[in-house]
C-alpha positions as CSV (number, residue, x, y, z in Angstrom):
1,X,78.8,89.6,145.0
2,X,75.4,90.3,143.5
3,X,73.4,93.0,145.2
4,X,70.0,91.8,146.3
5,X,67.0,92.9,144.2
6,X,65.6,96.2,145.2
7,X,62.0,96.6,146.2
8,X,59.9,98.4,143.4
9,X,58.7,100.9,146.0
10,X,62.3,102.0,146.5
11,X,63.0,102.4,142.8
12,X,59.8,104.4,142.3
13,X,60.6,106.6,145.3
14,X,64.1,107.3,143.9
15,X,62.6,108.2,140.5
16,X,60.2,110.6,142.2
17,X,62.8,112.4,144.4
18,X,65.8,112.5,142.0
19,X,65.3,115.6,139.9
20,X,66.9,115.1,136.6
21,X,68.0,118.7,136.2
22,X,69.8,118.4,139.6
23,X,71.4,115.2,138.6
24,X,72.5,116.1,135.1
25,X,73.7,119.6,136.0
26,X,76.5,118.1,138.2
27,X,78.1,116.9,134.9
28,X,76.7,119.2,132.2
29,X,76.4,123.0,132.0
30,X,72.7,123.5,131.4
31,X,71.1,126.6,130.0
32,X,67.4,127.4,130.2
33,X,65.7,127.4,126.8
34,X,61.9,127.7,127.0
35,X,60.5,125.0,129.3
36,X,63.6,122.8,128.9
37,X,67.3,122.9,129.5
38,X,70.1,122.4,126.9
39,X,73.8,121.7,127.0
40,X,76.7,119.9,125.4
41,X,76.1,116.1,125.3
42,X,78.4,114.2,127.7
43,X,78.1,111.0,125.6
44,X,79.7,112.3,122.4
45,X,81.9,115.3,121.3
46,X,80.0,118.2,120.0
47,X,80.4,122.0,119.6
48,X,76.8,123.1,119.4
49,X,74.4,121.9,122.2
50,X,72.0,119.2,121.1
51,X,71.5,117.6,124.6
52,X,68.0,118.5,126.0
53,X,66.7,117.9,129.6
54,X,63.0,118.2,130.3
55,X,62.1,118.9,133.9
56,X,58.4,118.3,133.4
57,X,59.0,114.9,131.8
58,X,62.1,114.1,133.9
59,X,63.8,112.9,130.8
60,X,66.9,113.7,128.8
61,X,67.5,113.3,125.0
62,X,70.4,114.1,122.7
63,X,69.4,114.9,119.1
64,X,73.0,114.2,118.1
65,X,73.7,110.7,119.3
66,X,70.1,109.7,120.3
67,X,71.0,109.0,124.0
68,X,68.0,109.3,126.2
69,X,66.4,108.2,129.4
70,X,65.7,109.3,133.0
71,X,68.0,110.3,135.9
72,X,68.9,106.7,136.8
73,X,69.9,105.8,133.2
74,X,71.9,109.0,132.9
75,X,74.1,108.1,135.9
76,X,74.3,104.5,134.7
77,X,75.5,105.5,131.2
78,X,77.9,108.2,132.3
79,X,79.6,106.2,135.0
80,X,79.2,102.7,133.4
81,X,77.5,101.5,136.6
82,X,74.9,98.9,137.4
83,X,71.2,99.8,137.8
84,X,71.1,98.7,141.5
85,X,74.3,100.6,142.3
86,X,73.0,103.8,140.9
87,X,69.6,103.5,142.6
88,X,71.3,102.9,145.9
89,X,73.6,105.9,145.4
90,X,70.6,108.2,144.5
91,X,68.6,106.7,147.4
92,X,71.4,107.7,149.8
93,X,71.6,111.2,148.3
94,X,67.8,111.8,148.4
95,X,67.4,110.0,151.7
96,X,65.1,107.3,150.4
97,X,64.7,104.2,152.7
98,X,66.1,101.2,151.0
99,X,64.0,98.0,150.9
100,X,64.9,94.7,149.3
101,X,62.7,91.8,148.2
102,X,64.5,89.4,150.5
103,X,64.7,90.8,154.0
104,X,67.3,88.2,155.0
105,X,69.7,89.7,152.5
106,X,69.6,93.2,153.9
107,X,72.7,92.5,156.0
108,X,74.7,91.4,153.0
109,X,73.5,94.6,151.1
110,X,74.6,96.8,154.0
111,X,78.0,95.1,154.1
112,X,78.6,95.8,150.4
113,X,77.6,99.4,150.8
114,X,79.4,100.0,154.1
115,X,83.0,100.5,152.8
116,X,82.4,103.7,150.8
117,X,79.8,104.9,153.3
118,X,82.2,104.3,156.2
119,X,85.0,106.0,154.4
120,X,82.9,109.1,153.8
121,X,81.8,109.0,157.4
122,X,85.2,108.6,159.0
123,X,86.6,111.4,156.8
124,X,83.8,113.7,157.7
125,X,84.5,112.9,161.4
126,X,88.2,113.6,160.9
127,X,87.4,117.0,159.3
128,X,85.3,117.9,162.3
129,X,88.1,116.8,164.6
130,X,90.7,118.9,162.8
131,X,88.3,122.0,162.8
132,X,87.8,121.6,166.6
133,X,91.5,121.2,167.2
134,X,92.1,124.5,165.4
135,X,90.2,126.3,168.1
136,X,92.1,124.7,171.0
137,X,95.3,126.0,172.5
138,X,97.4,123.6,170.5
139,X,95.9,125.0,167.3
140,X,96.5,128.7,168.0
141,X,99.7,128.8,166.0
142,X,97.8,127.5,162.9
143,X,94.9,129.8,163.5
144,X,97.3,132.8,163.8
145,X,98.9,131.8,160.6
146,X,95.6,131.7,158.7
147,X,94.5,135.1,160.1
148,X,97.8,137.0,160.0
149,X,99.9,135.5,157.3
150,X,97.1,134.5,154.9
151,X,94.7,137.2,156.1
152,X,91.7,134.9,155.9
153,X,88.5,136.0,157.6
154,X,86.5,133.7,159.9
155,X,83.9,133.0,157.2
156,X,86.6,131.8,154.8
157,X,88.1,129.5,157.4
158,X,84.7,128.0,158.0
159,X,83.7,127.9,154.3
160,X,86.7,125.7,153.5
161,X,86.6,123.7,156.8
162,X,90.2,124.5,157.6
163,X,91.6,122.8,160.7
164,X,94.7,121.5,162.6
165,X,96.2,118.1,163.2
166,X,97.8,117.9,166.7
167,X,101.4,117.0,167.0
168,X,100.8,113.6,168.8
169,X,101.5,110.3,166.9
170,X,98.2,108.8,167.8
171,X,95.8,111.7,168.6
172,X,93.4,111.1,165.7
173,X,93.8,107.3,165.9
174,X,92.7,107.3,169.5
175,X,89.8,109.7,168.9
176,X,88.4,107.7,166.0
177,X,89.1,104.2,167.3
178,X,88.7,104.5,171.1
179,X,86.1,107.3,171.3
180,X,84.2,106.9,168.0
181,X,84.8,103.1,167.6
182,X,85.6,103.2,163.9
183,X,87.3,100.0,162.6
184,X,91.1,100.4,162.3
185,X,90.9,99.0,158.8
186,X,88.6,101.8,157.7
187,X,91.0,104.5,159.0
188,X,93.8,102.9,157.1
189,X,91.8,102.6,153.9
190,X,90.9,106.3,154.3
191,X,94.6,107.2,154.3
192,X,94.4,108.6,157.9
193,X,96.7,106.2,159.7
194,X,99.7,103.9,158.8
195,X,100.8,100.7,160.4
196,X,104.1,100.9,162.3
197,X,107.0,99.0,160.8
198,X,108.1,97.7,164.1
199,X,106.3,96.9,167.3
200,X,102.8,96.8,165.8
201,X,100.1,99.4,166.1
202,X,99.4,102.5,164.0
203,X,100.3,106.2,163.8
204,X,98.6,109.3,162.4
205,X,99.6,110.3,158.8
206,X,99.0,114.0,159.6
207,X,100.7,115.5,162.6
208,X,101.3,119.1,163.6
209,X,99.9,120.4,160.3
210,X,97.4,122.9,159.1
211,X,94.7,120.8,157.5
212,X,92.8,121.5,154.3
213,X,89.9,119.1,153.5
214,X,89.7,118.0,149.8
215,X,86.2,117.4,148.7
216,X,84.5,115.8,145.7
217,X,82.3,117.7,143.3
218,X,79.3,117.0,145.6
219,X,81.1,118.5,148.6
220,X,82.0,115.3,150.5
221,X,85.4,115.1,152.2
222,X,87.5,112.5,150.3
223,X,91.0,113.4,151.4
224,X,93.2,116.0,153.1
225,X,96.1,118.3,152.4
226,X,98.3,119.2,155.3
227,X,100.8,122.1,155.4
228,X,103.6,122.1,157.9
229,X,104.1,125.1,160.1
230,X,107.7,124.1,160.9
231,X,110.7,123.2,158.7
232,X,109.5,119.6,158.3
233,X,109.5,118.2,154.8
234,X,107.5,117.9,152.7
235,X,106.0,121.3,153.1
236,X,102.6,120.0,151.8
237,X,101.4,116.4,152.3
238,X,98.4,114.9,150.6
239,X,96.4,111.9,151.5
240,X,97.4,108.7,149.7
241,X,95.3,107.3,146.8
242,X,92.2,105.6,148.2
243,X,88.9,104.1,147.2
244,X,87.5,107.7,147.2
245,X,90.5,109.8,146.2
246,X,92.6,109.9,143.1
247,X,95.0,112.9,142.9
248,X,95.0,113.0,139.1
249,X,91.2,113.0,138.9
250,X,90.4,115.5,141.6
251,X,90.5,119.3,141.7
252,X,90.6,121.3,144.9
253,X,87.6,123.6,145.4
254,X,85.7,122.4,142.4
255,X,82.6,121.9,144.6
256,X,82.8,125.6,145.5
257,X,83.8,126.8,142.0
258,X,81.5,124.8,139.7
259,X,78.7,127.4,139.9
260,X,81.0,130.3,139.3
261,X,82.7,128.5,136.4
262,X,79.3,127.9,134.8
263,X,78.1,131.5,135.5
264,X,81.3,133.2,134.2
265,X,81.9,130.6,131.5
266,X,85.5,130.4,132.5
267,X,87.7,128.4,134.9
268,X,90.9,129.6,136.6
269,X,93.4,126.9,137.7
270,X,96.0,127.8,140.3
271,X,98.8,125.7,141.9
272,X,98.1,125.9,145.6
273,X,95.3,125.4,148.0
274,X,95.8,128.8,149.5
275,X,95.8,130.5,146.1
276,X,92.4,129.0,145.4
277,X,91.0,129.9,148.8
278,X,92.3,133.5,148.5
279,X,90.6,133.9,145.2
280,X,87.3,132.7,146.6
281,X,87.7,134.9,149.6
282,X,88.2,137.9,147.2
283,X,85.0,137.0,145.4
284,X,86.6,135.2,142.4
285,X,84.6,132.1,142.7
286,X,85.6,130.3,139.5
287,X,89.0,129.1,140.8
288,X,90.3,125.6,141.4
289,X,93.7,124.2,142.3
290,X,95.7,121.2,141.0
291,X,97.0,118.9,143.7
292,X,100.7,119.3,143.4
293,X,101.0,117.4,140.2
294,X,100.9,118.5,136.5
295,X,97.4,119.3,135.4
296,X,96.1,116.1,133.9
297,X,93.8,115.6,130.9
298,X,91.2,114.0,133.2
299,X,91.2,117.1,135.4
300,X,90.8,119.4,132.4
301,X,87.9,117.4,131.1
302,X,86.3,117.5,134.6
303,X,86.6,121.4,134.6
304,X,85.3,121.7,131.0
305,X,82.0,120.1,132.0
306,X,81.0,123.4,133.6
307,X,82.1,125.9,130.9
308,X,80.3,126.1,127.6
309,X,83.1,128.2,125.9
310,X,85.7,125.8,127.3
311,X,87.8,128.8,128.4
312,X,90.6,127.8,130.9
313,X,93.1,130.1,132.4
314,X,96.3,128.7,134.0
315,X,97.5,131.0,136.8
316,X,100.6,129.3,138.0
317,X,103.6,131.0,139.7
318,X,105.8,133.0,137.4
319,X,109.1,131.6,138.9
320,X,111.0,128.8,137.3
321,X,109.1,126.0,139.1
322,X,105.8,127.6,138.1
323,X,106.9,128.1,134.5
324,X,107.9,124.4,134.4
325,X,104.5,123.5,135.9
326,X,102.8,125.6,133.2
327,X,104.8,123.9,130.4
328,X,103.9,120.5,131.8
329,X,100.2,121.4,132.0
330,X,100.3,122.7,128.4
331,X,102.0,119.5,127.3
332,X,99.1,117.5,128.9
333,X,96.4,119.3,127.2
334,X,98.1,120.7,124.1
335,X,96.3,118.3,121.8
336,X,92.9,119.7,123.0
337,X,94.2,123.2,122.6
338,X,95.6,122.7,119.1
339,X,92.2,121.3,118.1
340,X,90.4,124.2,119.6
341,X,88.5,122.0,122.2
342,X,89.8,124.2,125.0
343,X,90.5,128.0,124.9
344,X,93.7,127.9,126.9
345,X,95.1,131.2,128.4
346,X,98.1,131.7,130.6
347,X,98.2,134.3,133.4
348,X,101.5,135.3,135.1
349,X,101.0,137.8,137.8
350,X,103.3,140.9,138.1
351,X,106.5,140.6,140.1
352,X,106.3,136.8,140.1
353,X,103.6,136.7,142.7
354,X,101.1,133.9,143.3
355,X,97.4,134.7,143.5
356,X,97.4,134.7,147.3
357,X,100.3,137.2,147.5
358,X,98.9,139.4,144.7
359,X,95.5,139.8,146.5
360,X,97.1,141.0,149.7
361,X,97.8,144.3,147.9
362,X,95.3,144.3,145.0
363,X,91.6,144.1,144.5
364,X,89.3,141.6,142.8
365,X,88.9,144.1,140.0
366,X,92.7,144.3,139.4
367,X,92.9,140.5,139.2
368,X,89.8,140.4,136.9
369,X,91.5,142.9,134.5
370,X,94.6,140.7,134.3
371,X,92.4,137.7,133.6
372,X,90.7,139.5,130.8
373,X,94.0,140.4,129.2
374,X,95.7,137.0,129.7
375,X,97.5,135.9,126.5
376,X,96.5,132.7,124.7
377,X,98.8,129.8,125.4
378,X,100.6,130.0,122.0
379,X,101.4,133.7,122.6
380,X,102.7,132.9,126.1
381,X,104.9,130.1,124.7
382,X,106.3,132.4,122.0
383,X,107.1,135.0,124.7
384,X,108.8,132.4,126.8
385,X,111.0,131.4,123.7
386,X,112.1,135.0,123.1
387,X,112.5,135.9,126.7
388,X,116.0,137.2,127.6
389,X,117.2,136.6,124.1
390,X,119.0,139.1,121.9
391,X,117.7,138.5,118.4
392,X,120.5,140.7,117.0
393,X,122.9,138.0,118.0
394,X,123.2,135.2,115.5
395,X,123.3,132.4,118.0
396,X,120.2,133.6,119.8
397,X,118.4,134.3,116.5
398,X,119.1,130.8,115.3
399,X,118.0,129.1,118.5
400,X,114.8,131.2,118.8
401,X,113.9,130.4,115.1
402,X,114.4,126.7,115.7
403,X,112.1,126.7,118.8
404,X,109.5,128.8,117.0
405,X,109.5,126.4,114.0
406,X,109.1,123.5,116.4
407,X,106.0,125.2,117.9
408,X,104.5,126.2,114.6
409,X,104.8,122.6,113.2
410,X,102.3,121.4,115.8
411,X,99.6,123.8,114.8
412,X,97.1,121.7,112.8
413,X,94.6,124.4,111.9
414,X,95.8,126.2,108.7
415,X,94.3,129.6,109.6
416,X,95.8,129.6,113.1
417,X,99.1,128.5,111.7
418,X,99.0,131.3,109.1
419,X,98.4,133.9,111.8
420,X,101.3,132.7,114.0
421,X,103.7,132.3,111.1
422,X,103.1,136.0,110.3
423,X,103.3,136.9,114.0
424,X,106.6,135.1,114.4
425,X,107.9,136.7,111.2
426,X,107.2,140.1,112.6
427,X,109.1,139.3,115.8
428,X,112.1,138.0,113.8
429,X,112.1,141.1,111.5
430,X,112.9,143.4,114.5
431,X,110.6,146.1,113.3
432,X,111.7,146.2,109.7
433,X,108.6,145.5,107.7
434,X,110.6,144.9,104.6
435,X,112.1,141.8,106.1
436,X,108.8,140.2,107.1
437,X,108.2,138.4,103.7
438,X,111.7,136.9,104.0
439,X,111.2,135.7,107.5
440,X,107.8,134.2,106.5
441,X,109.5,132.3,103.7
442,X,112.3,131.1,106.0
443,X,109.7,129.8,108.5
444,X,107.6,128.1,105.8
445,X,110.6,126.4,104.4
446,X,111.4,124.9,107.8
447,X,107.9,123.8,108.7
448,X,107.3,122.1,105.3
449,X,105.3,120.2,104.2
450,X,102.8,122.2,106.2
451,X,103.8,125.2,104.2
452,X,101.8,123.8,101.3
453,X,98.7,125.6,102.7
454,X,100.2,128.9,101.6
455,X,99.8,130.2,98.1
456,X,102.3,132.5,96.4
457,X,101.4,135.3,94.0
458,X,101.9,134.7,90.3
459,X,103.8,137.9,89.6
460,X,107.4,138.2,90.7
461,X,108.6,140.9,93.0
462,X,111.6,142.9,91.8
463,X,112.4,143.9,95.3
464,X,113.1,140.3,96.2
465,X,115.5,139.6,93.4
466,X,112.9,138.1,91.1
467,X,111.6,135.7,93.7
468,X,107.9,135.4,94.3
469,X,106.4,137.0,97.4
470,X,106.3,134.5,100.2
471,X,103.5,136.1,102.2
472,X,100.7,133.7,103.2
473,X,97.4,134.3,101.5
474,X,94.2,132.3,101.5
475,X,93.4,130.2,98.4
476,X,90.5,131.4,96.3
477,X,87.2,130.0,97.6
478,X,86.8,126.3,96.8
479,X,83.6,125.1,95.2
480,X,82.3,124.0,98.5
481,X,82.9,127.5,100.0
482,X,81.1,129.1,97.0
483,X,78.2,126.7,97.7
484,X,78.3,127.8,101.4
485,X,78.2,131.4,100.4
486,X,75.3,130.8,97.9
487,X,73.4,129.0,100.7
488,X,74.2,131.8,103.2
489,X,72.9,134.5,100.9
490,X,69.8,132.5,99.9
491,X,69.1,131.8,103.5
492,X,69.4,135.5,104.5
493,X,67.0,136.4,101.6
494,X,64.5,133.7,102.6
495,X,64.5,134.8,106.2
496,X,63.9,138.4,105.1
497,X,61.0,137.4,102.9
498,X,59.3,135.0,105.4
499,X,60.3,136.5,108.8
500,X,59.1,140.1,108.9
501,X,60.4,140.5,112.4
502,X,64.0,139.9,111.3
503,X,64.0,142.5,108.4
504,X,65.1,145.5,110.4
505,X,68.0,143.4,111.9
506,X,69.1,142.2,108.5
507,X,69.0,145.8,107.0
508,X,71.0,147.1,110.0
509,X,73.6,144.3,109.8
510,X,74.2,144.8,106.0
511,X,74.4,148.6,106.4
512,X,76.7,148.4,109.4
513,X,79.2,146.1,107.8
514,X,78.8,147.7,104.3
515,X,78.0,144.3,102.8
516,X,76.6,143.4,99.4
517,X,75.3,140.2,97.9
518,X,78.1,138.6,95.8
519,X,76.0,136.4,93.5
520,X,74.2,138.3,90.6
521,X,70.8,136.7,91.0
522,X,70.8,137.5,94.7
523,X,71.9,141.1,94.0
524,X,69.0,141.4,91.5
525,X,66.4,140.1,94.1
526,X,67.8,142.4,96.8
527,X,67.6,145.4,94.4
528,X,63.9,144.6,93.7
529,X,63.3,144.3,97.5
530,X,64.9,147.7,98.1
531,X,62.8,149.3,95.3
532,X,59.6,148.1,96.9
533,X,60.8,149.0,100.3
534,X,61.8,152.6,99.4
535,X,59.8,153.1,96.2
536,X,57.0,155.0,97.9
537,X,59.3,157.1,100.0
538,X,61.7,156.5,103.0
539,X,60.0,153.4,104.4
540,X,61.6,152.3,107.7
541,X,59.0,149.9,109.1
542,X,60.2,146.9,107.0
543,X,58.2,144.4,109.0
544,X,54.9,146.0,108.0
545,X,55.5,145.9,104.2
546,X,52.3,144.4,102.8
547,X,52.4,141.3,100.6
548,X,56.1,141.7,99.8
549,X,56.4,138.2,98.2
550,X,53.3,138.8,96.1
551,X,54.5,142.2,94.9
552,X,57.9,140.7,94.0
553,X,56.4,137.9,92.0
554,X,54.3,140.4,90.1
555,X,57.3,142.5,89.4
556,X,59.3,139.5,88.2
557,X,56.8,138.6,85.5
558,X,58.8,140.6,83.1
559,X,62.1,139.0,84.1
560,X,61.7,135.4,83.0
561,X,65.4,134.5,83.0
562,X,66.1,135.8,86.5
563,X,63.0,134.4,88.2
564,X,64.2,130.8,87.6
565,X,67.2,131.3,89.9
566,X,65.3,132.9,92.8
567,X,61.7,131.6,92.6
568,X,62.5,128.9,95.2
569,X,63.1,131.5,97.8
570,X,59.4,132.5,97.8
571,X,58.4,129.1,99.2
572,X,59.2,127.3,102.4
573,X,59.3,123.5,102.8
574,X,59.9,121.5,105.9
575,X,63.7,121.8,105.7
576,X,63.5,125.5,105.1
577,X,61.2,126.0,108.0
578,X,63.7,124.4,110.4
579,X,66.4,126.6,109.0
580,X,64.6,129.9,109.4
581,X,63.4,129.0,112.9
582,X,66.9,129.2,114.1
583,X,67.1,132.9,113.7
584,X,68.7,135.2,114.8
585,X,71.7,132.8,115.0
586,X,71.4,131.9,111.4
587,X,71.2,135.6,110.4
588,X,74.5,136.2,112.2
589,X,76.0,133.1,110.6
590,X,75.0,134.2,107.1
591,X,76.2,137.7,107.6
592,X,79.6,136.4,108.9
593,X,79.9,134.2,105.8
594,X,79.3,137.2,103.5
595,X,81.6,139.4,105.6
596,X,84.4,136.9,105.1
597,X,84.0,137.0,101.3
598,X,84.2,140.8,101.3
599,X,87.3,140.8,103.5
600,X,88.9,138.3,101.1
601,X,88.2,140.6,98.2
602,X,89.7,143.7,99.9
603,X,92.6,141.6,101.0
604,X,93.4,140.4,97.5
605,X,92.9,143.9,96.1
606,X,95.4,145.5,98.4
607,X,97.8,142.6,98.0
608,X,97.7,143.0,94.2
609,X,98.4,146.7,94.5
610,X,101.3,146.0,96.9
611,X,102.8,143.5,94.4
612,X,102.6,145.9,91.6
613,X,104.4,148.7,93.5
614,X,108.1,149.3,93.3
615,X,109.4,149.7,96.9
616,X,112.4,151.7,95.8
617,X,110.5,154.1,93.5
618,X,107.4,154.5,95.7
619,X,108.3,153.5,99.3
620,X,105.4,155.3,100.9
621,X,102.8,153.8,98.6
622,X,104.5,150.4,99.0
623,X,104.3,150.7,102.7
624,X,100.7,151.9,102.7
625,X,99.5,149.0,100.5
626,X,101.4,146.6,102.7
627,X,99.7,147.9,105.9
628,X,96.3,147.8,104.2
629,X,96.4,144.2,103.0
630,X,98.0,143.1,106.3
631,X,95.2,144.8,108.3
632,X,92.6,142.9,106.2
633,X,94.5,139.7,106.8
634,X,94.3,140.2,110.6
635,X,90.6,140.9,110.3
636,X,90.2,137.6,108.4
637,X,92.1,135.7,111.1
638,X,90.0,137.3,113.9
639,X,86.7,136.1,112.4
640,X,88.0,132.6,112.0
641,X,86.0,131.3,114.9
642,X,82.9,133.0,113.6
643,X,83.5,131.5,110.2
644,X,83.6,128.0,111.8
645,X,80.4,128.8,113.6
646,X,78.9,130.0,110.3
647,X,79.7,126.7,108.6
648,X,78.2,124.8,111.6
649,X,75.0,126.8,111.5
650,X,74.6,126.8,107.7
651,X,75.3,123.1,106.8
C-alpha cells in the first residue's frame, strides 16, 4: 500500500537532525581531510577514495561516478528504498515526530510501520527478559559457566547482553503475551515461539539455554543464539530467518567491532560467539563471528565497508572442522582475493586452540603478534597441501605437484603467479637450488597457457643439456611502461622545480634508494640542477634556492638541442597544477616507478651473469649470481603493490 504523504515539516526536521557524516559512516570508512571527509565510494568499485562528504554542506559527492546528494538520498540509493520509507526510518532514528498531510491516514501509516517496529520492540523485551533470568536462581548455572568456564567479567556479560532462557516450554511466551500483551503473531514472526503440531498453542524456541543477542550494525537486537548447557543437540541454536534477520547477511559483534575495524584497518573473523566475545574482552575490538555457516560473500562485503586496506584475517579453529570451514570461506571469497580486492590472511592458533581458549593463557599482545605474522591465504593453502607429505616419496610428490598446479592456475595476476611458481619450485626442490629451474619449468608446462607470461633467456644453458633456462623473468618494459617511466621522471622534476617545499624530500628519496634518472634528457636537467644547487658550495637548503628556473633557463641558452625536450617542465598548466598538488603521494609514486626500473636492470644484469657461468667450472660464482638475481626478483615482487599504486597515481 502507498504510504501517506509526509508533512513538509517532518521532512525538513529530518534533514536538520540527520547528520550526513553519521549516516554515511555506518556504510563507508571516512577519513578526515581538511574540512571534509573522504572514503571509497559505495556506489562503484574503486581503489583510491574519490567519495567526499561535506559536514558543513550536509552533502556527499563522488568524483568518480558523480553520485551526490544529501543524507536521505544516500540511504535511498544505497538500499534502493523509497523516499518516504527512508524519511520515516531516519525520523525514528533521530526521534522526529511524524506528521502526514492527511490526519485520517495516520492509522494506516502506523499499521504499515508497526511490523518491523514491533519486531524490534519484542526482541528488545526478550533480551531484557533473558538478562533478568540470568540473575535469578534458575540462571545460576549459566552465570557460573560464563564466569568460571569462559572467565568473562561482569562488564563483558553486560556489554554483550548475555542472558538465560529458562527451561519451561512457555516461559517467554507467557511473559510476552500475558504480561506484556504482545500479539502472538509478532512473537512467531520474530522467531521466538513455534506453533505446536498437535493440540494448538505455542512453545518457546529457546529453552534452558545460555542466550546471546545478535544485533544489527546499529546495535538493535534482531535474533538470538542459544548455547545448551546440557547434552542436548544442537549445541548452538540460532533464530530462524525473519523479516529482520538473515544468517548469511549478518555478522555477530559487528556493531561492537566496526569502530575497531576502521581504526586498525583490519577485521578478524572467528567461528564462534564466545571467540568474538573473548577477543573483545581482551581488548581486541576488531573481531566479528560468522553464524555457524561458511563466510558468505555478502558478509565479507559488509566487513570491507569498514576497512580501507581491505585486510581480513580468518581465525577459525585449527582442527579438521575448522580447516574445512576455512577452505569453504576461501572458496566463497577467492575471486575477490585473486583480484586483490581483499587482503586475505589465515591465522591458526598454536596447539589447535580457538581464540577463547588461547586467551585464557596468553595476552592481547601475544595474539596481536600472531595476527601480524599471519600468512597470506595462498601461503596457508600451500602449507595445507604439503602438510604431512613426504616429498621424497614419488606418490606424495606427484599428488602435491598436482594440487599446487591446480592452485597456481587460478592466479590471474601475472606478477603474483610468478612469485608463487618460484616459491612452489623452491619447496619441490627440497633445498637443492640447482633443481629450482627444472621445477619451475615443470610447473609452467602444467599451468599452460598461463606460462606464456614467462620469457626464457636467449642463450642456452650447458648445465641443462642445451635447454634454455626456464626461470621466470619479466619482459622488457613495454612502450606504455616506458611512457609511464618518462611521465614519472618528468613529474618528479616538475615538482622539484615548482614546489620548493618538496625538494629536500626528493633529494633524500633519491639518495636513500641510490636512484638515477633513466632518460638522457632528464639526467641532463638533473645534472644542471645539481650544479646550481652545489655550485657555490655545499648547499643543503634546497627550498631557498633563488630563481632556480630562471637560472636553469639562462644556463640552457647554450644547449639548444637539449632544451627542446625539457623546456615544458619549466611551465605549469591546469593539468600540471592538479598533478603537483597531489604531493607527497605523487612523489612516492614517481620514486617507486623509477625504483622498479633500477631493480629490473640489476635483476637482468645478474641473470645474464648467471647464464654465462658454468656451474661445474665455477660453482661458487654460479651460486652467487643465482642468489643475487633471485634476491632482486623477490624485491621486484614485493613492490608490486606499490607499482600498481604508482600507475594509479601517475595516469
